[in-house]
C-alpha positions in Angstrom: 0.0 0.0 0.0 1.4 3.4 -1.0 2.3 5.7 1.9 0.1 8.8 2.4 2.1 11.9 1.6 2.9 14.3 4.4 0.7 17.4 4.7 1.8 20.4 2.8 2.9 23.6 4.6 -0.2 25.4 6.0 -2.1 22.2 6.5 -3.1 20.3 9.6 -3.5 16.6 10.1 -6.2 17.3 12.6 -9.1 15.0 12.0 -12.4 16.6 10.9 -16.0 15.5 11.3 -17.8 13.9 8.5 -19.4 17.1 7.3 -17.8 20.6 7.1 -18.7 23.9 5.6 -16.2 25.0 3.0 -16.8 28.4 1.2 -20.4 28.3 2.4 -21.1 24.8 1.1 -21.2 21.5 2.8 -19.1 18.7 1.4 -18.0 15.2 2.5 -14.5 15.1 4.1 -12.6 11.9 4.8 -11.5 11.3 8.4 -7.9 11.3 7.3 -8.0 14.3 5.0 -5.5 17.1 5.6 -7.3 20.4 6.2 -5.9 23.9 5.7 -5.3 25.6 9.1 -7.3 28.7 8.1 -10.3 26.5 7.5 -10.2 25.2 11.0 -9.7 28.6 12.5 -12.1 30.7 10.5 -15.1 28.5 9.8 -17.5 27.7 12.7 -18.7 24.1 12.9 -22.2 23.7 11.6 -25.5 22.1 12.6 -24.4 18.5 12.0 -21.6 18.9 14.5 -23.9 20.6 17.0 -25.6 17.3 17.4 -22.2 15.6 17.8 -21.2 18.0 20.6 -24.7 18.3 22.2 -23.5 16.6 25.4 -20.6 19.1 25.7 -22.8 22.1 25.1 -25.1 21.1 27.9 -22.3 21.7 30.3 -22.4 25.4 29.6 -24.8 28.1 30.6 -27.4 29.6 28.3 -27.4 33.4 27.8 -28.2 36.2 25.4 -25.7 38.5 23.8 -26.7 42.0 24.9 -23.8 44.1 23.7 -20.7 44.0 21.5 -17.4 45.8 21.9 -14.8 45.0 19.3 -14.0 41.3 19.8 -15.7 41.0 23.2 -19.4 40.2 23.8 -21.4 40.9 26.9 -23.7 37.9 27.6 -26.6 38.1 30.0 -27.1 34.7 31.8 -30.7 33.5 31.2 -32.0 32.1 34.6 -35.6 31.5 35.2 -35.1 31.0 39.0 -33.4 34.3 39.7 -34.4 38.0 39.5 -31.9 40.6 38.3 -29.3 40.4 35.7 -26.0 38.6 35.7 -23.5 39.5 33.0 -20.3 38.0 31.6 -17.7 39.5 29.2 -17.1 36.7 26.7 -14.9 35.8 23.7 -15.8 33.1 21.2 -14.2 29.8 21.6 -11.8 28.7 18.8 -14.1 25.6 18.4 -17.4 27.5 18.6 -20.4 25.7 17.3 -22.8 27.8 15.1 -26.3 27.0 13.7 -25.9 29.9 11.3 -23.5 29.0 8.6 -22.5 31.5 6.0 -23.4 34.4 8.3 -21.9 36.6 11.0 -20.5 34.3 13.7 -22.1 36.4 16.5 -24.5 39.3 16.8 -26.3 41.1 19.6 -29.5 39.2 20.3 -28.0 35.8 19.7 -28.9 33.0 22.2 -25.7 31.3 23.1 -24.2 28.6 25.3 -21.2 29.9 27.3 -18.8 28.7 30.0 -17.6 31.0 32.8 -13.8 31.0 33.3 -12.4 30.2 36.7 -11.1 33.4 38.2 -11.0 35.6 41.3 -13.9 38.0 41.9 -13.4 40.8 39.3 -13.4 44.6 40.2 -16.8 46.3 40.7 -16.5 47.9 37.2 -15.7 44.7 35.4 -17.6 41.5 34.6 -16.6 37.9 35.1 -15.0 36.4 32.0 -16.4 33.6 29.9 -16.1 31.8 26.6 -18.9 31.3 24.1 -19.2 27.7 23.1 -22.3 27.6 20.8 -24.7 29.9 19.0 -28.3 28.8 18.5 -30.2 29.3 15.2 -31.5 32.8 14.7 -35.3 33.1 14.4 -35.2 36.7 13.0 -32.5 39.1 12.0 -31.7 42.6 10.6 -28.9 42.1 8.2 -27.2 43.8 5.3 -24.3 43.2 3.0 -21.1 43.9 4.9 -19.6 47.2 3.9 -16.6 46.8 1.7 -17.1 43.0 1.6 -19.3 42.0 -1.4 -21.1 38.7 -0.9 -20.8 38.7 2.9 -23.7 39.1 5.3 -23.5 41.3 8.4 -26.1 40.6 11.0 -26.8 43.8 12.9 -29.1 42.3 15.5 -30.9 39.0 15.8 -34.0 37.5 17.5 -36.0 40.7 17.7 -39.7 41.2 16.8 -39.5 44.5 14.9 -37.2 47.1 13.3 -38.0 50.7 14.1 -36.5 52.7 11.2 -35.8 56.1 12.8 -35.4 59.1 10.5 -35.5 62.8 11.1 -38.0 65.3 9.7 -35.0 67.6 9.2 -31.4 68.0 10.2 -30.9 65.5 8.5 -33.9 65.2 6.2 -35.4 61.7 6.0 -34.2 59.4 3.2 -37.0 57.4 1.6 -34.7 55.4 -0.6 -33.0 54.2 2.6 -36.4 53.3 4.0 -37.1 51.2 1.0 -33.9 49.2 1.5 -34.8 48.7 5.2 -38.2 47.3 4.2 -36.7 44.7 1.9 -34.3 43.5 4.6 -37.1 43.6 7.3 -39.1 41.2 5.2 -36.2 38.9 4.5 -35.4 38.8 8.2 -39.0 38.2 9.2 -39.3 41.5 11.1 -42.2 43.7 11.5 -41.3 47.2 10.2 -42.2 50.5 11.9 -41.2 54.0 10.6 -40.5 56.7 13.2 -39.9 60.2 12.1 -38.2 62.2 14.9 -37.7 66.0 15.1 -41.2 66.6 13.8 -41.1 70.0 15.5 -38.8 71.1 12.7 -41.3 70.5 9.9 -45.0 70.8 9.1 -46.5 67.5 10.4 -49.2 67.5 7.8 -46.6 67.7 5.0 -44.6 64.8 6.5 -47.7 62.7 7.0 -48.8 63.3 3.4 -45.3 62.5 2.1 -45.2 59.3 4.1 -48.7 58.2 3.2 -47.4 55.7 0.6 -45.9 53.7 3.5 -48.7 54.0 6.0 -51.8 53.9 3.7 -50.6 51.8 0.8 -48.1 49.4 2.3 -49.5 49.1 5.8 -46.3 50.1 7.6 -47.0 52.0 10.8 -45.7 55.6 10.6 -45.0 57.5 13.9 -44.3 61.3 14.0 -42.5 62.1 17.2 -40.4 64.7 18.9 -37.8 63.9 21.5 -37.7 67.7 22.2 -41.4 68.3 22.8 -42.5 64.8 23.7 -45.0 64.7 20.9 -45.8 61.1 19.9 -43.7 59.5 22.6 -46.7 57.7 24.1 -47.5 56.1 20.8 -43.9 55.0 20.4 -43.8 53.5 23.9 -47.0 51.6 23.1 -45.5 50.1 19.9 -42.4 49.0 21.8 -44.3 47.5 24.8 -43.6 43.9 25.5 -41.6 43.4 22.3 -38.0 43.2 21.4 -37.2 46.0 18.9 -34.1 47.4 17.2 -33.6 51.1 16.6 -31.8 51.7 13.3 -31.2 54.6 11.0 -28.6 57.2 10.0 -26.4 59.1 12.5 -27.9 62.3 14.0 -31.6 61.4 13.8 -31.9 61.0 17.6 -32.0 57.3 18.2 -30.2 57.5 21.5 -32.1 60.6 22.6 -35.4 58.8 22.1 -34.1 55.8 24.0 -33.0 58.1 26.9 -36.6 59.5 27.0 -38.1 56.0 27.0 -35.8 54.6 29.7 -35.2 57.8 31.7 -32.4 57.8 34.3 -32.3 54.0 34.3 -30.1 54.1 31.2 -27.3 55.4 33.4 -28.5 53.9 36.7 -28.3 50.3 35.6 -24.5 50.3 35.8 -24.6 47.0 34.0 -21.8 47.8 31.5 -18.2 48.4 32.3 -17.3 52.1 32.5 -14.5 51.7 30.0 -17.1 51.2 27.3 -19.1 54.4 27.9 -18.3 56.9 25.2 -21.1 59.4 25.9 -24.8 59.0 25.9 -25.3 60.7 22.6 -22.7 58.7 20.7 -23.5 55.1 19.9 -20.4 53.3 18.7 -21.6 49.7 19.4 -24.9 47.8 19.4 -26.4 47.4 22.9 -29.7 45.9 24.1 -31.7 47.8 26.8 -34.5 46.6 28.9 -37.5 49.0 28.9 -39.1 49.9 32.3 -42.6 48.8 31.3 -41.7 45.6 29.4 -39.8 44.9 26.3 -36.2 45.5 25.0 -34.7 47.9 22.5 -31.4 47.4 20.7 -29.6 50.7 20.0 -27.3 50.6 17.0 -24.6 52.8 15.5 -25.7 55.2 12.7 -26.0 53.5 9.3 -23.9 55.0 6.5 -24.5 52.3 3.9 -27.2 49.7 3.7 -26.4 47.1 1.0 -29.1 44.7 0.1 -28.3 41.2 1.1 -29.5 38.0 -0.6 -31.6 39.7 -3.2 -30.8 40.0 -6.9 -32.3 41.7 -10.0 -34.5 38.7 -10.8 -36.5 38.8 -7.5 -36.1 42.5 -6.4 -39.5 43.5 -7.7 -41.2 40.9 -5.4 -40.2 43.0 -2.4 -42.0 46.1 -3.8 -45.5 45.1 -3.0 -47.0 48.2 -4.6 -46.1 46.4 -7.9 -48.1 43.2 -6.9 -51.3 44.3 -8.5 -49.7 45.1 -11.9 -46.7 42.8 -12.4 -48.7 39.9 -13.8 -50.1 42.1 -16.6 -46.7 42.9 -18.2 -46.2 41.7 -21.8 -43.1 39.7 -20.9 -43.1 37.2 -18.1 -39.5 38.0 -17.0 -40.1 41.8 -17.2 -37.7 43.8 -15.1 -40.0 46.8 -15.1 -37.2 49.1 -16.2 -37.0 49.3 -20.0 -39.3 46.6 -21.5 -42.3 47.7 -23.8 -45.7 46.7 -22.5 -44.7 47.0 -18.8 -47.8 47.2 -16.7 -45.8 48.5 -13.7 -44.4 51.5 -15.7 -47.9 52.2 -17.0 -49.2 52.2 -13.4 -46.5 54.7 -12.5 -47.5 57.0 -15.4 -51.2 56.8 -14.4 -50.4 57.6 -10.7 -51.3 54.2 -9.4 -47.7 53.6 -8.1 -45.8 56.3 -6.3 -43.1 57.7 -8.6 -40.6 58.0 -5.9 -41.0 54.4 -4.9 -40.5 53.4 -8.6 -37.4 55.6 -8.8 -36.1 53.8 -5.6 -36.7 50.5 -7.2 -34.7 51.5 -10.3 -31.9 52.9 -8.2 -31.6 49.6 -6.3 -31.9 47.6 -9.5 -29.1 49.6 -11.1 -26.8 49.1 -8.1 -27.0 45.3 -8.4 -24.8 43.1 -10.5 -26.3 41.5 -13.5 
């Protein structure tokens, strides 16, 4: 029998499980196959191996990721038999198990299994340390294409009920094209969308309400007009958030953190749950963090969005996420009509007749043009 050749440089003779994820796809791997070291280090083990390690995972503690700081993750221990919060500052294990292949390894909102490290009692302004062993499958998510990394998904937050898209009536003026991108990703992530226009004291509320009618009246998306300065609409916003887990997302400067301060009050500072070294100012959000609301529910506050690339949608199916096209798309002359240049397009005719909002159609064309063929 011929001798098996020695592994090449950069390879490991470490034995792998029967199934592994390689470049986002699962393939069979022989027990004795040499595996590149970077594949071992960078790719989390997938669902098949979760079952293989189920007994090991049970030795850990279950928790929820409530904040992220660079490479560290703050995990709240989930305990049904104890009131109050117990937090750990964790890093992912090198052999972490993930039920979410081809996605961000960890995100705020994830349910995880972690193991506390043996150590002396930490200082009052620090948490105990831990290691994350496994990540459970996400039920919902707000995701986008990772900035500067084409073809990679970045999960902003997971396991939430709704995304509250926060814009400003002015300073800066709300961006309807960005809203349209959010709506697509909300549907893909199985999230209920809510539009919240802050700083309404800077504009005529009737003008803003009329301009946003296409979302509220035609698409059925709740639209809230609020003012963190005057308190207008804050009761309605609190009612929408009650007993749900939500994520605040939108551009910088629209007042996400200010609204959250009003909803939580002094408790945002009084909780003292997060290490002082991470506090960079209550009006500057540099990381994603999950807050408990006083009257039930949670809100994830996120950094301002500069880019919002559409993830997992292409030109062929983009129009299916513009539901104002639904009534007309089947009447197009060509079954594969892109609704951009084809003759006999019922969608374009509906735009010309005023049955479809022209700005929504322009937004569709803008997104369509930004996608690769």
